[in-house]
C-alpha positions as CSV (number, residue, x, y, z in Angstrom):
1,X,161.1,129.3,180.4
2,X,158.0,127.9,181.3
3,X,155.8,130.7,179.7
4,X,155.8,131.3,175.8
5,X,154.3,133.9,173.9
6,X,153.8,133.3,170.2
7,X,153.4,136.6,167.7
8,X,151.5,135.4,164.8
9,X,149.3,132.5,164.9
10,X,149.5,131.7,161.0
11,X,151.4,128.9,159.2
12,X,154.0,128.7,161.6
13,X,153.2,130.5,164.7
14,X,150.0,128.7,165.1
15,X,151.9,125.1,164.9
16,X,154.9,126.3,167.0
17,X,152.5,127.4,169.7
18,X,150.8,124.3,169.7
19,X,153.9,122.1,169.8
20,X,155.0,123.8,172.6
21,X,151.9,123.7,174.7
22,X,151.9,120.0,174.2
23,X,155.6,120.1,175.4
24,X,154.3,121.3,178.6
25,X,154.9,125.4,178.1
26,X,152.6,127.6,178.8
27,X,151.5,129.4,175.9
28,X,149.9,132.9,174.9
29,X,149.1,133.2,171.5
30,X,148.8,136.6,169.6
31,X,147.1,137.3,166.6
32,X,145.3,140.6,165.3
33,X,142.4,138.9,163.2
34,X,139.6,138.5,166.0
35,X,138.8,135.5,164.0
36,X,141.3,133.5,164.0
37,X,141.8,134.4,168.1
38,X,138.5,133.2,168.4
39,X,138.7,130.0,166.4
40,X,141.8,128.4,168.3
41,X,140.2,129.1,171.4
42,X,137.8,126.8,170.4
43,X,139.8,124.5,170.0
44,X,139.9,124.7,165.8
45,X,142.2,125.8,163.2
46,X,142.1,128.0,160.3
47,X,144.7,126.7,158.4
48,X,144.8,123.5,156.6
49,X,147.9,121.4,158.0
50,X,148.2,117.5,158.9
51,X,147.6,116.8,162.7
52,X,147.6,120.1,163.5
53,X,144.2,120.1,164.7
54,X,144.9,117.1,166.9
55,X,147.6,119.4,168.4
56,X,145.7,122.4,169.0
57,X,142.3,120.9,170.7
58,X,145.1,118.7,172.9
59,X,147.0,122.5,174.0
60,X,143.6,124.3,174.4
61,X,141.7,121.5,176.2
62,X,144.9,121.4,178.3
63,X,144.6,125.1,179.3
64,X,148.3,124.9,178.1
65,X,147.5,127.4,174.8
66,X,145.0,130.6,174.9
67,X,145.1,133.4,172.0
68,X,144.5,136.6,172.4
69,X,144.7,139.9,170.4
70,X,147.5,141.7,172.8
71,X,150.7,139.9,174.4
72,X,151.3,139.1,177.9
73,X,154.3,138.8,180.3
74,X,156.6,135.7,179.2
75,X,159.9,133.9,179.6
76,X,160.3,133.5,176.0
77,X,158.9,135.8,173.0
78,X,158.4,134.2,169.5
79,X,158.1,136.4,166.3
80,X,156.3,134.8,163.6
81,X,154.8,137.5,161.5
82,X,155.0,137.6,157.7
83,X,157.6,139.4,155.5
84,X,156.5,140.2,152.4
85,X,157.9,143.3,150.3
86,X,157.2,146.4,149.0
87,X,156.7,147.5,145.6
88,X,160.1,147.1,143.5
89,X,160.8,143.9,145.5
90,X,161.8,145.9,148.2
91,X,162.1,144.0,151.8
92,X,159.1,144.7,153.9
93,X,159.7,143.9,157.8
94,X,156.8,146.5,159.0
95,X,155.0,143.2,161.0
96,X,158.4,142.6,162.6
97,X,158.7,145.9,163.6
98,X,155.1,146.6,165.1
99,X,155.5,143.0,166.8
100,X,158.6,143.9,168.6
101,X,156.8,147.2,169.8
102,X,153.8,145.4,170.6
103,X,155.8,142.8,172.9
104,X,158.0,145.8,174.3
105,X,156.0,146.6,177.4
106,X,156.0,143.1,178.7
107,X,159.6,142.2,177.9
108,X,162.1,142.1,181.7
109,X,165.3,141.0,182.0
110,X,166.5,137.3,181.5
111,X,163.5,137.1,178.6
112,X,164.6,135.3,175.2
113,X,163.3,137.3,172.1
114,X,163.2,134.9,169.6
115,X,162.5,135.8,165.5
116,X,161.5,133.3,163.1
117,X,160.3,135.2,160.2
118,X,162.1,135.0,157.2
119,X,164.3,138.2,157.2
120,X,167.0,140.2,155.5
121,X,170.0,139.9,156.7
122,X,170.6,142.5,160.1
123,X,166.9,142.1,160.9
124,X,167.4,140.8,164.2
125,X,169.5,143.9,165.0
126,X,166.5,145.8,164.1
127,X,164.6,143.6,166.7
128,X,167.4,144.9,169.4
129,X,167.2,148.0,168.1
130,X,163.4,148.8,168.1
131,X,163.1,147.5,171.6
132,X,165.8,150.2,172.6
133,X,163.7,152.9,170.8
134,X,160.8,151.5,173.3
135,X,162.9,152.0,176.1
136,X,163.7,148.5,176.9
137,X,166.9,148.0,178.0
138,X,168.1,145.1,175.6
139,X,171.7,144.1,177.9
140,X,169.9,141.8,179.8
141,X,167.9,140.2,177.1
142,X,168.6,137.2,174.8
143,X,168.1,138.1,171.2
144,X,168.5,135.4,168.5
145,X,167.2,134.5,165.5
146,X,166.1,131.0,164.7
147,X,164.3,130.5,161.1
148,X,161.7,128.0,160.4
149,X,163.2,125.2,157.8
150,X,159.3,123.0,157.3
151,X,157.7,121.5,154.4
152,X,153.9,122.0,154.2
153,X,152.3,119.1,154.9
154,X,155.1,117.8,157.1
155,X,155.3,120.8,159.5
156,X,154.3,119.0,162.9
157,X,157.1,116.6,162.0
158,X,159.2,118.8,160.9
159,X,159.3,121.1,164.0
160,X,160.5,118.5,166.1
161,X,162.8,116.4,163.6
162,X,164.8,119.1,161.8
163,X,167.6,120.6,162.5
164,X,167.5,124.2,163.8
165,X,170.1,127.3,163.2
166,X,170.0,129.9,165.9
167,X,172.2,132.8,165.8
168,X,171.9,135.9,168.4
169,X,173.2,139.1,168.8
170,X,176.1,137.9,171.0
171,X,177.2,134.5,172.2
172,X,175.3,134.8,174.9
173,X,172.3,135.2,173.6
174,X,172.9,132.3,170.7
175,X,173.7,129.9,173.7
176,X,170.4,131.0,175.8
177,X,168.1,130.2,173.0
178,X,169.5,127.3,171.4
179,X,168.9,125.5,175.1
180,X,165.5,126.7,174.6
181,X,165.2,125.0,170.9
182,X,166.9,121.7,172.4
183,X,164.1,121.5,175.3
184,X,161.5,120.0,172.1
185,X,163.8,119.6,168.9
186,X,165.5,116.4,168.3
187,X,167.5,117.5,165.4
188,X,170.8,119.5,166.0
189,X,170.6,123.0,167.2
190,X,173.3,124.3,165.1
191,X,174.9,127.9,166.7
192,X,176.5,131.0,164.7
193,X,176.0,134.4,164.8
194,X,172.4,136.0,163.5
195,X,173.4,137.5,160.5
196,X,174.8,134.0,159.1
197,X,171.7,132.2,160.8
198,X,169.1,134.8,158.5
199,X,171.5,134.7,155.4
200,X,171.2,130.8,156.0
201,X,167.4,130.7,155.5
202,X,167.4,133.0,152.4
203,X,170.5,131.0,150.6
204,X,168.2,127.5,151.2
205,X,166.0,129.3,149.6
206,X,167.3,131.1,146.7
207,X,169.1,127.6,146.1
208,X,165.9,125.6,145.6
209,X,164.7,128.9,143.1
210,X,168.1,128.4,140.9
211,X,167.1,124.7,140.8
212,X,163.6,125.6,139.5
213,X,164.3,128.3,137.4
214,X,166.6,125.7,135.6
215,X,163.5,123.3,135.3
216,X,161.5,125.5,134.3
217,X,163.5,127.1,131.7
218,X,164.3,123.8,130.4
219,X,160.6,123.0,130.0
220,X,160.1,126.4,127.8
221,X,163.1,124.5,125.8
222,X,161.4,121.3,125.3
223,X,157.8,123.1,124.2
224,X,160.1,125.3,121.5
225,X,162.0,121.8,120.1
226,X,159.1,119.3,120.4
227,X,160.7,117.1,123.2
228,X,158.8,115.8,126.4
229,X,160.3,117.6,129.0
230,X,159.0,114.7,131.6
231,X,160.6,112.0,129.9
232,X,163.7,114.4,129.2
233,X,164.2,114.8,132.8
234,X,163.2,111.2,134.0
235,X,166.6,109.5,131.8
236,X,168.9,113.1,132.9
237,X,168.2,112.1,136.6
238,X,169.7,108.6,135.7
239,X,172.7,110.2,136.2
240,X,174.0,109.4,139.6
241,X,175.3,113.0,140.3
242,X,171.9,114.5,138.2
243,X,169.2,115.4,140.2
244,X,167.1,118.4,138.3
245,X,163.5,119.5,139.8
246,X,160.5,119.2,138.0
247,X,158.7,122.3,136.6
248,X,155.7,123.9,137.0
249,X,153.7,126.9,136.5
250,X,156.1,129.5,138.6
251,X,157.4,129.3,142.1
252,X,154.7,129.9,144.9
253,X,154.9,130.3,149.0
254,X,155.9,132.8,151.2
255,X,159.4,132.2,151.2
256,X,161.0,130.7,147.6
257,X,159.0,133.1,146.1
258,X,160.4,136.0,148.2
259,X,163.2,135.2,149.7
260,X,165.7,135.6,147.1
261,X,164.6,139.2,146.2
262,X,166.0,139.8,150.0
263,X,169.3,138.9,148.6
264,X,168.8,140.7,145.6
265,X,167.9,143.9,147.5
266,X,171.0,144.1,149.7
267,X,173.9,143.2,147.2
268,X,172.4,144.0,143.8
269,X,175.4,143.9,141.7
270,X,176.4,140.8,143.1
271,X,173.1,138.7,142.7
272,X,173.1,138.5,139.0
273,X,172.1,134.6,139.1
274,X,169.7,134.7,141.7
275,X,168.0,137.6,140.3
276,X,168.1,136.0,136.8
277,X,166.6,132.8,138.4
278,X,164.1,134.7,140.3
279,X,162.8,136.4,136.8
280,X,162.7,133.2,135.1
281,X,160.2,131.9,137.6
282,X,158.0,135.0,137.4
283,X,158.0,135.0,133.7
284,X,157.2,131.1,133.8
285,X,153.8,132.4,134.9
286,X,153.1,134.5,132.3
287,X,154.7,131.8,129.8
288,X,151.7,129.4,131.0
289,X,149.0,132.2,130.7
290,X,149.8,132.8,126.4
291,X,149.9,128.7,126.1
292,X,146.5,128.2,127.6
293,X,145.1,131.3,126.0
294,X,146.8,129.9,122.4
295,X,144.7,126.6,123.1
296,X,141.6,128.5,124.4
297,X,141.7,130.2,120.9
298,X,142.2,127.1,118.9
299,X,139.2,125.0,120.7
300,X,137.0,128.3,120.2
301,X,137.3,128.6,116.5
302,X,137.0,124.4,116.3
303,X,133.9,125.0,118.6
304,X,132.3,128.2,117.7
305,X,131.9,129.0,120.8
306,X,133.6,130.3,123.8
307,X,135.6,127.2,125.3
308,X,135.2,125.8,129.0
309,X,138.8,126.1,130.7
310,X,139.3,124.0,134.2
311,X,141.9,125.4,136.0
312,X,142.9,122.5,138.3
313,X,144.9,123.4,141.7
314,X,144.9,127.1,143.0
315,X,147.4,126.2,145.9
316,X,151.3,127.1,145.4
317,X,152.3,123.5,146.1
318,X,150.4,119.9,145.8
319,X,148.0,118.8,148.9
320,X,148.0,121.8,150.7
321,X,145.7,125.0,151.2
322,X,148.1,127.5,150.8
323,X,147.2,130.2,148.3
324,X,150.2,132.8,149.2
325,X,152.3,133.9,146.2
326,X,150.5,130.8,144.1
327,X,151.4,131.3,140.5
328,X,148.5,128.8,139.8
329,X,146.4,131.3,141.5
330,X,147.4,134.4,139.6
331,X,147.1,132.3,136.0
332,X,143.4,131.4,137.4
333,X,142.8,135.1,138.1
334,X,144.4,136.0,134.8
335,X,142.3,134.2,132.5
336,X,139.2,134.5,134.4
337,X,139.4,138.1,133.0
338,X,139.8,136.7,129.4
339,X,136.1,137.6,127.3
340,X,136.8,134.6,124.8
341,X,136.7,131.8,127.9
342,X,135.0,130.6,130.8
343,X,137.2,129.3,133.6
344,X,136.2,126.8,136.6
345,X,138.6,126.8,139.4
346,X,139.5,123.8,141.1
347,X,140.9,123.7,144.7
348,X,140.0,120.8,146.7
349,X,142.0,122.0,149.7
350,X,139.6,125.5,150.1
351,X,136.1,126.0,150.8
352,X,135.4,129.1,149.4
353,X,136.1,131.1,146.2
354,X,139.4,133.6,145.8
355,X,137.6,136.6,144.8
356,X,136.5,136.8,141.0
357,X,136.8,133.0,140.7
358,X,134.3,130.5,139.9
359,X,134.9,127.5,142.2
360,X,133.9,124.0,141.4
361,X,134.5,120.2,142.7
362,X,137.0,119.0,140.4
363,X,134.3,116.4,139.2
364,X,132.0,118.7,138.0
365,X,135.1,121.0,136.2
366,X,136.0,117.8,134.1
367,X,132.4,117.0,133.1
368,X,132.2,120.5,131.8
369,X,135.6,121.6,130.9
370,X,136.7,121.6,127.2
371,X,140.2,122.4,128.2
372,X,141.5,121.0,131.3
373,X,144.7,122.5,132.5
374,X,147.1,120.9,135.7
375,X,148.5,123.8,137.4
376,X,148.8,122.1,140.3
377,X,150.0,118.0,141.1
378,X,147.1,117.1,143.9
379,X,147.1,113.6,144.5
380,X,143.1,113.8,144.7
381,X,143.2,114.4,140.9
382,X,144.7,111.0,140.2
383,X,141.3,109.7,140.9
384,X,139.7,111.0,138.3
385,X,139.7,110.6,135.2
386,X,139.5,112.6,131.3
387,X,136.6,112.0,128.8
388,X,138.0,110.6,125.7
389,X,139.9,112.8,123.4
390,X,139.4,115.9,126.2
391,X,142.3,118.6,125.8
392,X,144.5,118.6,128.5
393,X,147.6,120.7,129.3
394,X,149.5,119.7,131.9
395,X,152.5,122.0,133.2
396,X,153.2,120.7,136.9
397,X,153.7,117.0,135.8
398,X,150.7,115.4,136.9
399,X,150.4,112.9,134.3
400,X,153.9,112.2,133.5
C-alpha cells in the first residue's frame, strides 16, 4: 500500500491526499479542472482550510504528491467526488460512476477501492457493478465505503483524530480497507458493512438537520410572539439534558443540506420527520428574505430612497470560504435582484464576487449601510462597530 490515487481534489480529496503524502504514501491526485491541477502542482491551494497550505506545500515539495487530469496505477484508489442531487431532490451519483469508470483501466487484483463521497445507500455496490461493467474482475479487489466526518476549519486535525466507519462489500474488503485507515488515523476505525456505513453518514447529518430545524422553527415562533430567541435558548440550555442548537438563515454545505434527501428518496413513506425538518430549514431562507424586505420597505419609506442593505457573510457557516448550498448566498442573490434596495455583499474569506453580487469589505459595507443583516457569524465581524442607531437584523446570533 505505497501508492494512493485520490480522485477529486476538493474540500475532502485534497486534504486527504496531502495528509497521506505527508504520511509517506506516494499520492497521485486527480481532478478534472486544469486550474486545480496546476495550482496544486505549484504547491499551492485553491480552497481555504487552516494548515492545508502547509501540508500541500510539504507534500509537493517532497515529491510525494502530484496532481493530474487522469488517474494512474495505485495500490489504493480513493473516490472523493461531489454527490449532489437532480431536480426534485433525486440523488445524483453520476460523478461517482464517472470516477469509477476513469480508474477501471488502472485497477489491478489486490487493490483497495474506497468511496469517501457521501452517498445514497447502495452506492458502494454500484462502484463494484460499474467496475464489472468496465471489464474488471472484482473478485480480487477490496471495495469499501468510508465517509469523511470532518468539520470545515478543522479538517487536517479531524482527518487524523476522528473515529472512522469502514464498511466493505464483504468482510475481507472491510478488514483490508480498515487496515489502511489505521496506518494514519489515531481515532477508532469501526468496522461494519457497506450499507450500514453509508446510512451512518446520512444519519449523522439528518440528525443535525432535525436539531437545526427545531431551532429555526423556534426562532420563527419567537419572532411572532415577541421573545428574544437567543435569550430563550440560553435559558433552556441551562437544563442538564437540553442542548438546543443556534438558529440561522437555513442550512448549507454539501452534507447537511443534501444528505437527508437521500434518506427521503430511499424511504419516502417512512421519513416524515426527516422530510419535515428539511422543509423547515429550506423555508427559513425564504422567511429571512421576507423579513429583510419588510425592514427595507420601512427604511425606504422613512428615507425617501432605496436603502443600502449589507449582507454580512455568504459562506454556509462561520470562518470558512465554502459557499456550497449556502442559504446566506441564496438570500444575498435574492435581495440583489430587488429594485427597491441596493445590496452590498460581504464575505471576507473570498476574493472574487459571486456572479450578480457587489462584493465590498466589511468596513465599507458598515459605513454605507442603512440596514445591516448578519447572515453568518464570522469571527472577523466581531472586530467591527455599528454606527449609533444603525438598523440591524441578526439572524445568526452574531450579536447575541
